[in-house]
N, C-alpha and C positions, 0 to 999 in steps of 0.2 A: 638487357631486354628480357632474357629468360627469367631473371630474378623478379622483374616487374610483373611478368605474367603469373609467376608463382604467388606473389603477394596478392594479386587481384583474385586469384582462385581461392585464396584462404578466407576471403570475406564471406560471411554468411548472408547471402542475398535473400534467403527465405525469410529471415527475421526482418531484414530491411523492408521487404515487400509487405509483410504483415503489419509492421508499424506504419508504413505509408498508407495502407488501407484504413487503419485506425485514425490516422491524421485526416484523411478525407472525410470519414464519418464524423469526426469531432468538429471539423470546420463547418460542415453542412448543418449539423445539429445545433452548434452554438449560434450560428447565424440565424437559424430558424427560431431559436429560443429568444435570443436577445433583441433581434431586429424585427422579425415578422410577428412573433407572439407578444413580446413585451414592448414592442414599438420603441426600442431604444436605439442607441447609435452603434456604429460599426467598431467602436474602440475595443470592445472585449474580444471580438473575432480577430481583429488585427493583432492585438497583443498575444492572443493564443498562437497565431502563426509565428510571431516573433519568438515566443518561448520554444516552439517546435524547432525553429532554425537554430536557436541557441543550444537546445538539447542535442541537435544533430552534430553541431561543432564539438560539444562535450564528448559525444560518442567517439568521434574521430580522434580526439585527443587521448581518451582512455585507451583506445586500441593501440596506441604507440607504447604503452606500458606493458611489460610482460609480468609474469607472476612474481619474480624476484623483486622487481621494482615496486610493485604494489605492496608486497609483504613488508618492505622497509618503510613504506609511507603510512601503514595502518595505524601505528600508535599516534602519530601526529594528527591524522584525520579524526581519530576517536577523541583525543583531547580537545581538538578544535570544536567538535560537535558538542562536547560537554560545556565548553566555555560559552558557546552560543545559547545553549539551553538555560544556563545560569543567567546570562545577560538579558534574555527575553523576559525573565521574571521581574526585572527591574525597569526595563525600557519597552514594555509591551505597548501596543496601540490600544489606548483606553476606549476609543469608539468601537473598535471591533470586539473588544472584550465585553463591552456592555451589550452588544448585539447578540453575540454567540456564546457568551459565558466562559470562554477560554482565553487565557493570557498567552497566546501562542504566536502572535504576529509582531514583527517589527514593521514600522511604517516610515518611509522616507519620501515625503511629498505624496504623490499619487501611487508610488511603488510600495508594495507590501511583500513581506517575505516570512515564511514559516519555517524556522530552523528544524522543527521536529521531523519534517519530511526528509531532510538530508541526514538527520541523525539515525534514521532507520538504516540507511546504507552504511553509515559508520559502524553501527552495531553489527550488521551482517559481516563486515570485513573483520572486525575484532574477534567475533565468535569463531569465524572460519580460521583465523590465525591461532586462537587458543586451542581449538579442537585438533587442528593439524599438528601443532607442536606437542600436545599431550599424546596423541596416537603414535607419533614417531618416537617419543621418549619411552612410552610403555607399549611395546609391541605385544607383550603377553598380558592379555586382559584378565583382570580379576574383579570381584565385586568391590574391593577396596579402591583400585585404580579408577573404576567406573564412578564410584562415589566421589572421588577427588575431582574427576572431570565435571560431574554435575555441579559440584560446589564452585568450581572455577567459572562455569557458565553463569551460574546465579550471581556470583560476585561482580562479574563484568557487566551483567545486565542491570543490576540493582541501581547504580547511580543514574543511568539514563531513565529508568522506569520511574524512580522517585521524582525526578525533575519534571517529567511529562505529567505525572499525577498532580504535582503542584501547580501545573498550568491549567488544570481542569480539562485536560484533553483526553477524554475517554476513548475516542476513536484510535488515536496513536497508541494508547496503552494496549488496546486489543490487538493492534497490528504487531506490536513488539511481542506479545504473547504468542501470536501465530508464528512469527519468525523463529523465536526461541524453540517452540514446540517442533517445528520442522527440522531444525538443526539437531536437536536432541534425538529425535527419532532416527536420523541418519548417522549419528555419531558413533554407533556401535555399542552404546551402553546396554547392559544386560536387561532383558525383559523382566527379570526379578526386581529390578529397580524401577523400570518404566511403568509397569502395570500398576503398582501401588501409587506411583506419582500421578499418573493421569487420572486414575480413579479418584484420588484425593482432590485434584483440581476440579473434576466434574462435580463431586459432592459439594465442594466449596461454592461453585457457581450456582448449584441448585439451592443451597442455603441462602445465598445472597438474593436470589429471585424470590424465595419464600418470604424472607424478611422484607423485601421491597413491596410485597403485596399485602402482608398481614401485620408486620411490626416495623413500620418505617421509622419510628422514633429511634430505634436502635441504630439503624444505618445513618440517620441524621447526626447522631452523637459522634459517629466516626467520620463525618465530613461530607456525606452525600448531600447533593443539592436538590431543591424542590423540582427544578426543571428535569432532572434525571428521572424522578418518579413520574412526572407528566409523560415523558417519552415511553416509559414502561406501560402506563395506562393506555396510551395511544396504540401501542403495539398489541396489547392483549385484546382490546376491543375498540378499534378506531372509529367505528360508526356510532358508538354510544357516547363518545367523548368529543364530538365534532367541534364543540365550542371551547374545549379546554386542552388544546395542544395537539390534537390529532388532525387538524385541518390539512396539514401538509401531506400526511400519510394517506388520509381518506381520499383526497383529491388526486393523488398520484395513482392510487388503485383505480379510481374512476377513469382517469385519463387513459391508462393502459387498457382497461376493459373496453372503453368505447372506441379504441383504435381498431378493434376487430382483427381480421386476418391480414388485410392489405394496408390498413391505416387510412387516415383522413387526407393525407397529402402533406408535403413539406410546409411547415409554418402555419398549419391550420389547427386551432385549438379552441375549445369552448370551456376549458377548465382552468381556473387560476391556481397556480402552485407557487408559493414563495420560494425564492432562491433556487429556481428551477435549473438555472444554468450551471449549478455546482453539484450539490449532493443528489438532486432529484432529476438529473438530465436524462436518466434512463426512461423516465416517464414521457419525455418528449419523443424519444425513439419509438417507444411502444405506441404512443398516440398517432404520430405522424406516419410511421412505416408499418405499424401493425405487428401481428404475431410473427410474420415472416421476417420483417426487419430486425426484430428483437432476437430471433433465433439465429439470423445471419451474424449479428454482432457477437453472440455467445460462441458461435462456431469459430469466428476469427480469434477470440480469446483462447479457445481450446487449441487452435492451431499454433498460436504464439507459445502457449505453455508446452505443447508437444515439442516444438523446436528447441525450447530451452532444456527440457528434460532429456532430449536426444543428445544435446551437447554435454549435459551433465554426465550421462552414461559413457560418452565417448572419451572424455578426458581421463588421463591416468594420473592427474595431479590432484592430490587430496585437498589442497588449499582452494583450488578452483572449484572442486566438487562442492565444498561447503558454502562457497560464495553463491554458486548457482542454486543450491537448495534454499538459501536464505532469500534470494531474489524471487524465486518461484513461489515460495510460501507467502511472501509479501504481496505479490500481484494476485495470486489466487484468492487470498483472503479479502483483498480490496474488491475484487469482482464479485465474490460470493456475498459479502456483506452489503455492498451498495445495491446490487440487484435485489437482494433479499429484503432490504428495508424499503425499496420502491414498491414492491408487491405485497408488503405487509407481513412477510415471513419472519423478518428480524426487526428489532427496534432501531430507531434512528440513532446514529452514532457520529454523524458528521464525516464519514469516510467517503472520499470522492471516487468516481469511476475512473480507473486507470486509462490515461491517454485521451480521455473524452471530456471529462469535467473541466470547467474553467478553473484555473489556478496554476500559476507558473511554478510555485514551489513543488507541488505534487508532481507535475509533469516533469520537471527537471530531475526529481528523485527517481522517477520511473525510467527516464532516459539514461541516467547514470547506471541503473541496474542493467538495462539492455547493453550499454557499453561494456560492462564487465563481462557479460555473457559472450559478447562478440569478441572480446579480447582473448577469451579461451580458444576460440576457433581460429583466430588470426595468428596467434603464436603457436605454431604447430609443434614446436619443441616441447610444449607442455603436455603433449599427448604420449610421451614416451617415458613415463615413470620418473621424471625429474622431481625430487622433493625440494621444497623451499624451506630452508632452515637458516 
C-alpha cells in the first residue's frame, strides 16, 4: 500500500493538468474550425480525441521504462526511424505530395502517418545518448574533445537531416536544427567553438534569404522549389501578393486582427483560411477568443515549458537532462514558429501548433516527448546521480 502511494506521488500531475487543458482547447478549436466554420463532419474532431487517448496510453507505457531501459532501446529506435524515413521516399502518398509538395506521408486507406514526426524523438534520444556517453568518457574538457563531440552530433544528425530534406520537408528540417542547437548549447561545448559556429549559421541563413530575394536562380540550381520562394514573398509583403501565395497568411492576420480583445465567439468567422484546422489553427483561436484567448494559450504553453525545465534542472541524470533539453527545444520551436507564421512574423513552413493542430503523427510525437519528461519524474532513482552507461 505504501509503495502504491509512493508511485502515485511520483507522477507529475502539473504536466498532466497542463496537457489536459491543451486537450480541451484543441477539441473546442478543432470542432469550431471543422464543423462550425468549415461546415464539415465530426470525423476530424473524433479522430483527434482518439489520437489523444492513444497518446495518453503511450505516455503510461513510456513511464514504465527507466533511464537504463530507454538507453538500451535508443539504437533500435534510431535505426527504425531511419528505415521509416527511407521507406516513405518510395511509398509516399502521391495525393498528399501533390497538395503540399512534401513526400512525407504514408497512407493506408483513410489513415495517414508522417514518420518525420516520430524521427524527431528518435534523434533527441540518440543525441542525448551520444552527448552523455562522450561527457562521461571525457570528464576533462578540452577544445579537442569538444570538437570531437560536435563532430559526433553532426554525424548522427546528418542521415536524418538528408532524408528529411529529400522529402522536401522544410518544417521538420528547421525543427531538427532547433533540437540540435538546444542540445549543443547545453552539452558543455566551449564558447570558443560555439560562438563561431552559431555566427556562421546566422550568416549562412542571412545569405540564403538574400539569395532568395535577389538571386533566386542560384538557389534553384541547388534544388529550391518555386513554392518556397512564394512563401518568402508572402512573408515579406503578404498584402501585396494576395493573389500569389499569400492568401493564407493575409487572411490569418485579418482573422486574428478582427478577433479584437474578446473574440467573435466560438465558431464565428467571416474570413476564409485554407487548411485552417492544421497549420493555421491559431488564427481560429485569435478570431474566436480574441487577444485574451490567444494570450491564455501562450500562458499555458509557458506553463508546460516551465514544468519541463523544472524537471530538467531537478534530475541528476545526464541522459535524462539532454532528453528534456531536446523535447523542450522541439516544443518551443513549434510554438514560436507556428504562432509567428500565423501573425506574419515568420514565413509559412508547415509546422503544426503542438497539441492543438489536427494531425495524429505530430500529436503522438509530442505526447511521446511528454512521456519521456514524466518518466524522469516517475523514476526517482534517476534523481540521485546514477549514470547510464
